[in-house]
N, C-alpha and C positions, 0 to 999 in steps of 0.2 A: 883736516878732518880725515879719519881713517875708517875703514869698514870693520865688520865684526871680527875679521881675522887679523886686524892690526895693519892692514896694507892700505896705502894711500889710493885714492880713486884712480890716479894715473896708472898705477900698477895693475889694477883690475882691468882697465881697458886694454893695456898691453898684453896681459895674460889672455884675455878673451880673443884678441886679434891673433895672438900666437896659436891658440887652440884652433880657431877656425881655419887658419892657413896650413896647419900641420897635421891635423887629426886624420884626414883621409889617407895621406901618405904613410903615416905611422901605422895605421891599422893594416894597410896593404903589406907593409914590411913584416909585421908580426904574424899576419895571416900566412904569408909565404913561408915563414919558419914553422908554424904550428900546424897549418892545414885545417884549422878549425876557426871559422869566422867569429863565432860567439866567444870563444876563448880569447881570440885576439882583441876583440872589442872590450872585453872585461879587463884584460891586462893593460890596455892603453888607457882606459878610464881611470884605473887605479894609479897608473903612472902620473897622469895629470893631477889627480887628487893629491899625490905626494909632492908634486912640484909646487903647487900653490903656496903652501906655508913657507917655502924657502925661495920664493920667486925672486925677490930682490937680490939674494945671494947668487942665484943662477944667472941672472942678467948681468950682474957685476963681473962674473967670470967669463962672459962672452955669450955665445949662442947656447941657449938652453936645450936645443933639439937633441944633441948627443946624450945628454943626461937623461932626458925623458925616454928616448929610444932604448937606452941601456936598461933602465928600470923596467920598462914594458917587456923587453925581451927576457930579462931575468925572471920576471913574474910569470910569463908564459911558459918558460922552460921549467920553472919550479912546479907549476901546475901540471905540466906534461909529465914530469918525473913522478909526482904524486899519483897520477893516473896509472902510469906504467907500473909503479910499485904495488898499487892496489890490484892490478891485473895479475902480476907475478904472485902475489900472496894468494889470490883466488886459485891459481893453478897449483901452487905449492900445498895449500891447506884444504883445498876443495871449497865448494860453496858453503854458505852458512847453513846451519841446521834448518830443517823445514819449520816454518811458522804455521800455527794453525790458521785455517782459512777464516774469513770473516763470516759471522753468523748471518743467515738470511735476513733476520730482523734488522741487523745493523745496516746491511746493504740497502734494504727497503727504506729505512729511516733517512739515510744519507741521500738517496734518490728523491725522496719526498721533500726533504729540506731544500734541495736544489730547485724545486718548483716555486719556492717562495721568493718574493722580491727581497733585496738585501735588508731593508728595514724590518720586515716581518721576521726574517731568519734571525736577525740579531736579537730581537726581543724574545723570540722563542728560546733561543739558546741561553740567554741571560736568565730568563724567568724559569724555564722548565729544566734545563740541564744544570745550571749553576744555582738554581733554587733561590734566586734573588726576588724580594718582594717587588710589586709593581712600582712603588714609589722609588726604589733604588734603581730599577731599570730606567725609569723616566729621567732620573738624575744623570745616569751614566750616558744616556743617549741624547740628552738635551731636549727631551720631549716632555709633554704633560702626561700625567697619569691617565687621562682620558684617551690620549693618542695611543699610549701603550696598550691599554685595554682593547681599543679598536683594532690595532694591529694583531694582537693575540687572537681576537675573535676571528678575524679574516684568515689568519694563518691556520687556525684550527680547522676551519672549513676546508681549506686546501689540503691540509695534511690528512684529514679524515677521508677525503676522496682518494688519496693515494695510499693510505695505509690500511684500508679495509681488506679483508680476505676476499679472494675471488668467489663468485657464486657457487662454484663446484666443490669447494672444500667442505668437509664435514663440520668444521668449526663455524663457517659462515651459515650453513643450513640450520644448525642447531640454534645459532643466534637469531636467525630470522623467525623461527617458530616460537622462540621465547619472547621476542619483541612484538610479534604480531598480536599477541593477546593484550599487550600493554600500550597505553597511549604514549606517543612520542613526546619527550620533554626536550625543550631547547637548552642547550648547554650555555651557561653564562660564563663570561671571562673569569678566570681564577684570579683571586687577589692574594 
């Protein structure tokens, strides 16, 4: 019997043992070369990922450690070169042109969306930003239409609390005087 990569179960156990025994030492070596722990970890993980499909061949040639170390170091140096070249290009050509800043409404919307729990945020984005009907949102989220409507209603309450104008703005004062004369209506979930 073989696993999904076509490797026998013994090979998987051998690879896992090799990984556990060698990963810390290899990260230390690559870190010493790059000076960046995150970069070293990424390069080492990629090297192990590249070793697995050719594991039997590497073992047949002897100790796979030098191969994995060489690949990890080459990946790290390649990343290092890309970063160095990006910095050189920045100094040679200057910074990229200024991008327009984010509109205050956009910043406020993103901040308000962060106040929602992940399920509520997902249904709001699917329904209101992608304009999907409630039934499609339910299908994509693995929920019922009733659950989606409930999440939308709760999310709208949270969003309305975070997206209202402050009491001192002219827009908010005008809105208060206009709504003071009218009875408040409950907003029902949009379908």
